DOVEX-661884 format. One record per residue (C-alpha): residue in three letters; x, y, z. Coordinates in pm, 1 decimal. Example, Ala and Ser with C-alpha at 12.3 -4.5 7.8 and 13.67 -1.06 7.14 Angstrom:
<site bado="Ala" u="1230.0" v="-450.0" w="780.0"/>
<site bado="Ser" u="1367.0" v="-106.0" w="714.0"/>
This chain:
<site bado="Gln" u="182.8" v="-1938.5" w="-441.4"/>
<site bado="Val" u="164.6" v="-1543.3" w="-380.2"/>
<site bado="Leu" u="201.3" v="-1460.3" w="-8.4"/>
<site bado="Leu" u="153.5" v="-1105.4" w="81.7"/>
<site bado="Val" u="39.1" v="-998.0" w="449.6"/>
<site bado="Glu" u="-55.3" v="-649.8" w="531.3"/>
<site bado="Ser" u="-66.7" v="-471.7" w="905.0"/>
<site bado="Gly" u="-51.7" v="-162.4" w="1083.5"/>
<site bado="Gly" u="-404.5" v="-54.1" w="996.9"/>
<site bado="Gly" u="-599.1" v="101.7" w="1245.7"/>
<site bado="Leu" u="-827.8" v="428.3" w="1334.0"/>
<site bado="Val" u="-627.8" v="738.9" w="1335.6"/>
<site bado="Gln" u="-749.7" v="1123.3" w="1422.7"/>
<site bado="Ala" u="-716.2" v="1353.2" w="1087.1"/>
<site bado="Gly" u="-363.9" v="1471.3" w="1069.4"/>
<site bado="Gly" u="-249.1" v="1204.5" w="1246.9"/>
<site bado="Ser" u="17.6" v="877.9" w="1118.6"/>
<site bado="Leu" u="18.4" v="547.4" w="1035.2"/>
<site bado="Arg" u="272.2" v="312.0" w="913.3"/>
<site bado="Leu" u="201.1" v="-4.8" w="683.5"/>
<site bado="Ser" u="378.9" v="-300.5" w="683.8"/>
<site bado="Cys" u="384.5" v="-595.3" w="415.2"/>
<site bado="Ala" u="533.2" v="-920.2" w="410.3"/>
<site bado="Ala" u="566.0" v="-1078.8" w="94.5"/>
<site bado="Ser" u="692.9" v="-1380.6" w="-53.2"/>
<site bado="Gly" u="1002.4" v="-1388.4" w="-242.4"/>
<site bado="Ser" u="888.3" v="-1492.9" w="-573.8"/>
<site bado="Ile" u="693.6" v="-1166.2" w="-585.5"/>
<site bado="Phe" u="922.4" v="-908.8" w="-392.2"/>
<site bado="Ser" u="1264.2" v="-1005.6" w="-510.6"/>
<site bado="Ser" u="1285.6" v="-904.6" w="-844.2"/>
<site bado="Asn" u="991.9" v="-700.9" w="-864.3"/>
<site bado="Ala" u="874.6" v="-331.2" w="-813.6"/>
<site bado="Met" u="600.9" v="-289.1" w="-604.0"/>
<site bado="Gly" u="281.1" v="-67.6" w="-473.6"/>
<site bado="Trp" u="34.4" v="-32.3" w="-243.5"/>
<site bado="Tyr" u="-345.1" v="15.5" w="-341.2"/>
<site bado="Arg" u="-607.2" v="124.4" w="-136.7"/>
<site bado="Gln" u="-1022.4" v="15.2" w="-172.8"/>
<site bado="Ala" u="-1273.7" v="288.7" w="-10.8"/>
<site bado="Pro" u="-1627.5" v="164.6" w="45.8"/>
<site bado="Gly" u="-1804.9" v="190.5" w="-251.9"/>
<site bado="Lys" u="-1534.5" v="241.8" w="-510.6"/>
<site bado="Gln" u="-1266.3" v="82.9" w="-714.1"/>
<site bado="Arg" u="-919.6" v="9.7" w="-614.1"/>
<site bado="Glu" u="-659.2" v="231.6" w="-657.4"/>
<site bado="Pro" u="-271.5" v="302.7" w="-681.7"/>
<site bado="Val" u="-143.5" v="498.8" w="-410.9"/>
<site bado="Ala" u="229.8" v="409.5" w="-423.6"/>
<site bado="Thr" u="498.0" v="232.7" w="-605.9"/>
<site bado="Ile" u="881.1" v="145.7" w="-595.4"/>
<site bado="Thr" u="1116.3" v="-20.2" w="-786.8"/>
<site bado="Lys" u="1395.8" v="-308.4" w="-655.3"/>
<site bado="Ser" u="1642.6" v="14.9" w="-690.7"/>
<site bado="Ser" u="1350.9" v="251.1" w="-498.2"/>
<site bado="Ile" u="1249.0" v="493.6" w="-724.8"/>
<site bado="Thr" u="972.7" v="568.1" w="-647.0"/>
<site bado="Asn" u="588.7" v="697.8" w="-744.0"/>
<site bado="Tyr" u="303.7" v="821.4" w="-594.9"/>
<site bado="Ala" u="-51.0" v="940.9" w="-652.0"/>
<site bado="Asp" u="-140.1" v="1312.5" w="-682.0"/>
<site bado="Ser" u="-372.9" v="1293.4" w="-369.9"/>
<site bado="Val" u="-100.3" v="1140.3" w="-127.5"/>
<site bado="Lys" u="234.0" v="1300.3" w="-283.9"/>
<site bado="Gly" u="379.2" v="1507.8" w="-0.1"/>
<site bado="Arg" u="228.6" v="1301.4" w="302.5"/>
<site bado="Phe" u="302.5" v="937.5" w="210.3"/>
<site bado="Thr" u="609.4" v="730.9" w="142.5"/>
<site bado="Ile" u="697.8" v="386.8" w="40.2"/>
<site bado="Ser" u="988.5" v="231.0" w="105.9"/>
<site bado="Arg" u="1101.0" v="-140.1" w="119.3"/>
<site bado="Asp" u="1360.1" v="-341.2" w="246.4"/>
<site bado="Asn" u="1463.5" v="-601.0" w="17.1"/>
<site bado="Ala" u="1665.1" v="-825.9" w="284.4"/>
<site bado="Lys" u="1319.1" v="-853.1" w="442.9"/>
<site bado="Asn" u="1112.0" v="-902.9" w="169.3"/>
<site bado="Thr" u="921.3" v="-636.4" w="312.1"/>
<site bado="Leu" u="729.1" v="-299.7" w="202.4"/>
<site bado="Tyr" u="618.6" v="-13.3" w="398.0"/>
<site bado="Leu" u="404.8" v="272.8" w="394.2"/>
<site bado="Gln" u="472.6" v="551.4" w="635.1"/>
<site bado="Met" u="164.4" v="772.3" w="620.6"/>
<site bado="Asn" u="143.2" v="1130.5" w="777.1"/>
<site bado="Asn" u="-123.1" v="1394.2" w="796.4"/>
<site bado="Leu" u="-398.9" v="1147.6" w="697.5"/>
<site bado="Lys" u="-734.3" v="1280.2" w="606.8"/>
<site bado="Ala" u="-1089.9" v="1174.3" w="613.7"/>
<site bado="Glu" u="-1066.8" v="1068.5" w="268.1"/>
<site bado="Asp" u="-763.0" v="808.0" w="321.0"/>
<site bado="Thr" u="-998.7" v="584.8" w="461.4"/>
<site bado="Ala" u="-959.0" v="262.0" w="273.7"/>
<site bado="Val" u="-857.1" v="-82.6" w="297.4"/>
<site bado="Tyr" u="-488.1" v="-68.3" w="180.8"/>
<site bado="Tyr" u="-296.3" v="-355.6" w="4.6"/>
<site bado="Cys" u="30.5" v="-438.7" w="-163.5"/>
<site bado="Asn" u="119.2" v="-629.7" w="-426.5"/>
<site bado="Gly" u="350.1" v="-621.8" w="-721.0"/>
<site bado="Val" u="266.7" v="-340.3" w="-995.5"/>
<site bado="Ile" u="-68.5" v="-433.5" w="-1154.2"/>
<site bado="Pro" u="-201.8" v="-233.5" w="-1412.8"/>
<site bado="Asn" u="-575.3" v="-171.0" w="-1325.5"/>
<site bado="Phe" u="-749.7" v="-387.3" w="-1606.9"/>
<site bado="Ser" u="-566.9" v="-681.4" w="-1429.5"/>
<site bado="Tyr" u="-671.6" v="-605.7" w="-1078.5"/>
<site bado="Asp" u="-948.1" v="-894.9" w="-1093.8"/>
<site bado="Arg" u="-713.0" v="-1126.9" w="-1230.9"/>
<site bado="Val" u="-431.4" v="-1147.6" w="-933.4"/>
<site bado="Glu" u="-408.6" v="-1247.0" w="-588.7"/>
<site bado="Trp" u="-436.9" v="-990.3" w="-322.6"/>
<site bado="Gly" u="-391.0" v="-1010.1" w="100.9"/>
<site bado="Gln" u="-663.7" v="-962.0" w="322.4"/>
<site bado="Gly" u="-560.9" v="-592.0" w="295.1"/>
<site bado="Thr" u="-579.6" v="-352.2" w="633.3"/>
<site bado="Leu" u="-822.0" v="-107.3" w="725.1"/>
<site bado="Val" u="-730.5" v="251.2" w="759.5"/>
<site bado="Thr" u="-1009.0" v="456.5" w="912.0"/>
<site bado="Val" u="-928.5" v="825.6" w="939.4"/>
<site bado="Ser" u="-1210.9" v="986.5" w="1183.1"/>
<site bado="Ser" u="-1260.0" v="1364.3" w="1096.4"/>
């Protein structure tokens, strides 16, 4: 069973920062690349950032230079440091393995953590 527990969301003013955490079960975390995803109201889920087991990272263009993904392999925990937040970053944020978008409906997700950025 996949266990994904996201935390750290909240309400923040534009320009502010938040750090999200994701506690993942070892079965999904230990040997896999991981990613953060988000789903804004009325929009489809989209990838935000990914990180390989050896910490090679990749970011969506919309968050490059503002967000940093990292992982602690000893703790099976994924992080997303979000700086200079914008109103358009408002969404529910999820973590998971690296999932192709056509498979989003076929995998289990955690409850997510809501990030609300006020302008």
